[in-house]
C-alpha positions, 0 to 999 in steps of 0.5 A: 652524431658527435662533432668536434668544433671545426671538425668533420662529423663523426659517428659515436659508438652509439651511432655505430651500434644503431647503424649495425642494428639497421643494417642487420635488421634489413638484412635479416628481413630480406633473408627471411623474405627470400627463404620463405618466398613471401609476398610483398617482400618489401614490407619485410625488408623496409619495416625493420629498417624504418623502426630501427632508424626512427628509435635509438632505444626500444621499450614496451611503450614504443612496441605497443605504438608500433603494433597499434598503428598496424591495427589502426591502418589495416582497419582504415584501409579495409573500410576505405576501400570497402566503401569507396574503392571504386570512387576515388574522388570521394576517397581523397578528402577522407585520405586527407583527414586520415593524414591530418590527424596523424600529422597533428599527433606528430606535431604534439609529440608524445605519439610521434612514433605511432603517427609517423609510422602509421602515416608511412604505412597508410600511404603504402597500403593505400597505394597498393590497394588502389590497383584492381588486381590487388587482393586487399585482404591478403595485402593486409594480412601480409602487412600485419605479419611484416609488422609482427616480424619487424617488432621481433627483429627490432628486439633481436637487433637491440639485444645483439647490438645494444648501445655502448653508453646510456642515451640522454632522454630526448627533450620534447619541443614545446610548440604553440597551437598555431605551429601545431596546426600549420605543421599538421596541415602542411604534412596532410596536404603534401601527403594527400598530394602524393596520394593523388599523384600516385593514383593518377600515374602508373607507379606501382613499382615506385614504392621507395619514391612513395615512402620517401614522399612521406619520410621527408615530412618528418621534420615537420617544416619546409627547411627540414623537409628540403634537407631530408629530401636532399639526403634521400636523393643522394641515398637513392642515387647511391642505392641505385648505383649499388643495385646496378653493380650487383 
């Protein structure tokens, strides 16, 4: 967002276009979900908003990362629950390692989009797959369909609401190796703790809380996570209020 010295934050024209893309993508995903009565409808609504919220521009490299992470997560979840689905104690250290390499990639930077989204999707699929009544294969098929549909929706939204002016490329943040290790361990530890908490408690209908527990880690440090958590708490209260009104 653009700012003026001493003045309030204001949305630039590009910021407004991105808001329109996010709102349009989420609405279209919800509409498709309702029209076709799709299972795991949250996937089809949330995924487009995640993609459009994380990337201010879209290119072939980002699309490949998005599709690739879907394949990787599906394979990991299928293998994990095929081998250790009935042994959660053994699954926990494996889950930690899966999150660890994702946050390590996030700390390095070039594959941030791949690793960030795959951390969110891994958390979601691990949560749903842990319930005995869940058909894991059906879950993974729905996840794959939602990913491809989200990629198409994202492309359509960028076509309908392109940026008004070219964006300056983001400059990568240079981090030393100890900082990268710290961020990777921090993210993996908190994400695994979230996984354990959702395994111990019956929170099947709390998808938003689970996703938020991963999203607040994206700043990769405590101060940023605290700020992100506060913003998401406010957003949750606003969303719940709108839901009650509707």
